[in-house]
Every structure is written in C-alpha cells, then in structure tokens.
N, C-alpha and C positions, 0 to 999 in steps of 0.2 A: 518753676525753678525748685530743684531739690537742694537741700542744704546738708552738707556733711562736715564733719570735723575730723581733724588729724588727732589720732590718739597720742597723748604725750609720753611716747615710749622713751625718751631721752631726757626727761626732766625739764622740758621747756623747748622753745623754738628760737630764742634770741641769742645770737652769738656774742653781742656786746654787753649782755646783762648776765652776770654769773649766776645769780640766784633769783629765780622767777617765782619761788614759792610753790613749785610744782614737783613733787616727789616722783622719782622713777620707781614706783612700787605698786603692788597690786591693789591695795586699799584705795589709793588715789584714783586709779583708772576705773576701778569698780564703781565707786561713788560718782565719779564724773559721768560715767556711761549711763547708769540708772537715772541720774538726774536729767541727762539729755533726752531720754525717752519721754519723761514727763514734760519737758520744755517743747517738744515737737520736732526735734531734729531727725532727719531721715536716715542718716548713714554715718558710720565712722570708718576712716581709713587707718588701718593698723599697719605701720611701716615695719619693714623687716631690715635691720642691720644688727649684726652681733657686736659691733663696736659703735661707740657714741660719736657721731660726726658733728653734733651741736656743741657739746660741752667739753669735748675732748675724749680721746680714746680710752682713758683710764676711768672715766665717769660711768656710772651704771647705765646699762641699756636693757630694756625688757625684751624677752623673746616673743616674737609676733604670734607663733602658732599655738603655743601653750596658753597665752594670754587670750587669743581668740576663742579657744575651747572653753576657757573659764567664763568669758563673757557670754558665749552662746547659752550657758546654763542659767545665767542670772538676768537675761533680757528677753524681751518678747516681740518687739517691733522693729528694732533698728536693723538695717542691713549691715553686715559685717564684711567689709572689703578688706581682704588681707593681702598684703604684698607677699609675693613668692619670687625667688631668684632660682631659675632652673639649674645654675651650676651648684647650688647648695642643696638640692632635693632630688633624689632619684624619682623619676616620674611614677613608677608603679607604686612605690611606698607612699609617695605624696598622695596619689589617687585615693588610696585606702584611708589615709589619715584625714584628708579633706572631706571625703564623703561622710566619714563618721561625724566630723564637726557640723556638716550641713544637717545631718539628721538631728543632732542635738539642738541645733538652731531652728529646726522646722523649715528648713529651706531658705534661710537668710544669708547664707554664705555666698560672697562673690569674690573673685580673684583680681588682683592688680599684679599682672605679670611684669616683672622688672628684669631687664637684661643688665647684670651687674656692671658697675663702674669702678669699684673700689679694689685695686689690685692688692694693696697691702693687707686688707682684711682677708681676701682669698688665701694669700700667702700664709698669714698667721694661723689660718684654719686648716691648712694643708689641702687646699681645694684647688681645681682647675680654674684658671682665669683665661678665657678666650679673647682674642683680639675682636676689634669692633664688629665687623661683619659676621665673624664666626659666632658671636654672641647670638645674633639673630637667627642663624642657621640652627643653632642648639635649641633656641627658644621655640622654632617652628617644629622641630621634631618633638621636643618635649610635650608641647601642646597637642600634637597629633597622638602621642601615647596616652596622655591623660584623658583626652576626649574619647579614645578608643575603648580604654578600660571602663569608662563611665557609661558607654553607650552599647557595648557588646557583651555577651554572656562570657565568651572567652576571647582573649585578644593576643594575636601574634604579630610581632614586629622585628624586622631586621633592618638597622639603619646605621648611620655613620656614628652616632653617639650611644644608642641604646639598643638592646636586643631582649625581646621577650618571647616566651613560647607558651601558648595556651593559658595566659594568665587570667585569674578570676578576681574580680573586684566586687564583693558583695558585702553589705547592701550598696546600692547605687545611691548617688545624691538624691534628696527630695527634688531639687530643681532639675528639670529635664528639657532638652537632652543633656544639658550641663549647666552648671552655675554660670552666671554672666562673667565674662572675661574683660577686664579693662586693661589698657596698656598705653603707654606713651613713649614718644621719641621724635626726633627731628631730623634724623638722617633719612636718605632714600631707603635704605634697607629697613629701618624700623617702620617707616610708613607703608611700605609694601606689605610687610608682615602683618601689621595691624588691619589694614584694609581687608586682607584675605582672611585672616584666622581669629580676629578678635570681635567683640560686640560693641565696645565703647572706646573712644579716643580721649585720653586725658592729657591736658596741656599744662605747661608752666604758665604762670601769670603774664598777661600781656594786655594791652588795651583793647577795647571791644573791636576796633576796626581791624586789628591784627588777628584776633580770634576768628572774626568773620571770614577772613581770607583762608585760614587753616581749615575751618569747618567746611568751606565750599570745596576745597582741594580733596578732603577726605570723602565727602559726599560723591564727588565725581569718580574717585577711585573705586568706591564701593559700588556705584551704579555700573561702571564699566565691567565689573566682576559678576554682575547680575545677582548681587547679594542684597538682603533687606537693609533698610537704613540703620545707621549707627545712632548711638547717643554720644553727647560730648560734655566733658567735665573740665574744670580748670582749678589748679591750686591758687590760693590767695591768702593774704593776711589781712584782717579786718581791725579797724580801730573805729569804734562808734563812741561819740561823746555828745553832750547836750549842745555844745557850740563847736564851730569850726576851729576856733582858736585853741580849745581844750584838746581836739583831736590832733592838731598840728604840734602841740606841745608834747603830746605822747609820741607822735612820729619822731621828733627830734631826740626825745630821750633814748629810743630804741636803736637809732641809726648813728648815734655818737660813738666813735671809736676812741676809747680813752686809754692812753698809755700804750704798752706793747700789745701786739695781737694776742687774743686770747687762745686757749688750747685748740679750739675747732678750727683755726685759720689753716693749718696744714692740710686737713682733710678737705677744705673748700678748695685750696689751691690744686690738690690732686684731681678733684672732681672736674675742674675747669680743664686741666691738661688732658683728661681722658674722654672728653665729649667734643661735639662739633658745635656747641653753643657759642654765642658771641664771647670774644676774649676780653673785650674791654668792658669791665663791670664796675659800677660805683660801690662805694661803701655801703650804700643802701642794700645792694644786691647781695653783699656778704652778710649783713646783719640778719636777714630773713631768707630762708631757703626757698628754692623753687620759684625764684623771681616773684614772690608773693606781693611785694609792695608795688609792683607794675600795675597791679589790678586796679589800684586807685580807690580801694574800699576804705577810705579814711575821710571822716567828716561827721556830719549830723545824721540822724536816721533818715531824714528826707533825702540827703544827698547820696547816701549809700543806696537807698531804695531806687533812686533815679539811675544810678550806675548799674545797678542790677538789671533794671529794665532794658538798658542798653546791651547788656550781655545776653539777655534772653532774645532780643531782637537780632543779635549776632548769630544766634543758633545754639547758645549754650543751654544745657539742661540741668547741670550739676555744679555747684560751687563746693570745693573742698577747702575749709577754712582752718587757718592756724590763728589762734588768739592766745593772749597772755596778760595776766595770769588766768589760767583757762577756765576754772570753776566760775569766777566772777564774770569774766568776759563772755562766756557762752550764755550765762543767764541774761546778761544785758543784751546781747545780740538776739536772743530768742524773743525777748519781751519787745525790743524797739524795732526789729527788722523782720524776723521770721513771721510773727503773729500779724503785723500790718500787711506784709506781702501776701500772705494767705487771704486775708480780708479783702485785699485789692485784686485777687485773682491771679497774682503771678504765678 
C-alpha cells in the first residue's frame, strides 16, 4: 500500500470546525511537505479549486500549479499528484507548463484529471462550464492533445474543442511516454473514459467490499480494451488514537454540526446537485469531503492497520488521506501506521 496525503490548500478539511490551525499559505504547505518526506509518505495530492469549498468561498485557497512548481523545487522523493480541470487549462499551454514542472521535479509529477463540477466557480472566472457528459468529451480530447504534445515532435489536432497546427512542446516530461494520469468518476461516461485513457482509478471513500466491486469492474473494462492493468486509489479521512474511545471522541467532535450551517455548506449542496452520487447523505458525509469517513480508518493503530489490510485485499494500491490538524496527525499516522505497515510488508 502506498500512502498519500491531501495538501491543505483550503486551510483544513473539516466543514464543522472553523479553525483547524492549518493556514492556507506557502510556509505551512512547504514545511508540511518536507516533513512528510522525512516521515515516509509516498505522495501528495494537490487539489485545484480557485474558490474554497471547505471554509467558504471568501476564505483563502492556494493555487495548485504554482504551489506544485514551488514544491517540486524543495522536495526530492514525493510524487506530486496535481489536479487539473480541462475547462480551466488550454491543453497546449498546460502541456508546456506541466512538462517544465516535471523536469524541475525530476519526473515526479503526475496528474489527477478532474471534470469540473462547480458551475458558480466557472461563471465567476468567465470560463466554459460543460454539462455532465460533455465534460468527459472535453476531457478525452484534452488528454489526447496533451499526450500528443508530450509524445510527438510536432503535433496537429483538429477537434470539437481544440485545434493545433504543428505545435512543439520541448522539453518533454521526464516521465515517458507521459506522466501517470489518475482520474475518478462514478457515471458510465466517466468510467468509460478512465478505462480507455487513464492509468489509475481514484475513488471516493467506501467500505472494502464496495471498493472490491469497483476494482473488479474497472479491471474487466481495462482487460476488454486490451490495455495494461490499472492501479487503484481511494480518498479517506483517518483518525488514529491510542484507544478506540479516544478515536470515537474525535470522530464525534468533527461530525457535530453546531448552530447554523457553516459557509461551506452551500458549495457542498451544489456539488451534490451536480453529480450522480447518492443524494441522501448524513451529516458525517458533509463534515468531511469525498466520503472520507466511509473508509472507517478510525481507531487504534492496530484497528486501522487491519482495515488497511482489508483494502489491500480488495485491490487498492493507494490511500489518499485527509487528516486534521495536519502537521500533528501526519506525524502520528506515519509513526503508528505507515512505519508498522512497511515492517509488516503491506
């Protein structure tokens, strides 16, 4: 199992806790990330939103790609998995930018391609917002252009969304034929695209038995296309304490909604209305994004290690974790879970 952490681009992950002691600024993410390398983390996921969907739209939110470039220069081992939304990036200009960052990182850049869900954000920034299946049509063409620029000396393309003529992208990325592409989605359009055009499937949090079914489905799709096997990741929120009672007390603290809904609630409600996910979600689902609490990584180190073994048996290769407060909890997780899991051969 590989262990990744979500970069705290939004000043935390908890919608019910206004101040998590996690600043949305460069010094915090720099120090967190360099410490993560020393602790043995494998990867960081750098989310891309121009507005803050956790703490409210007027709260600070760091830019993903300039942050990634800065982190590439101050790290040496972490994989930098950076989210990119095709409707926010022209593929030719993006290919040039990302190839440069990959060279700065020595080949450690990977992509998390996200088909945008937030209509208000696109409207505020004056950008096109495609309807659901059109998002995946754009993403497929966008990926074809980026891959072509990274793999061919000159690249010409005439399509529905983009047109290029004899375009040059030099230098190429260090990773060839291209950096790894992760993507997630639960609609038929999303799964068809990911099986055909991506390298790794990333899922929202769910119990191991649910993840096993999703992994089997994507493996079958991939095999039917005659393509190499994929890898599989899942988002999760982790709470590790010395006793189960302490872990459950922290779970209760972060999932208790006190008073009026906090600023991020409107964005959460819009996210639900714009996806094909389950509509009936509990307060726990609101309090932590990406269904992170469904993973059940709450308990003592031994309980969490047992749960991780279940996910590995289900076919999972990567856990993408949110923790809070992040400096303290990442250090605790690395010492009590990552180190023992490596010793045990997970």
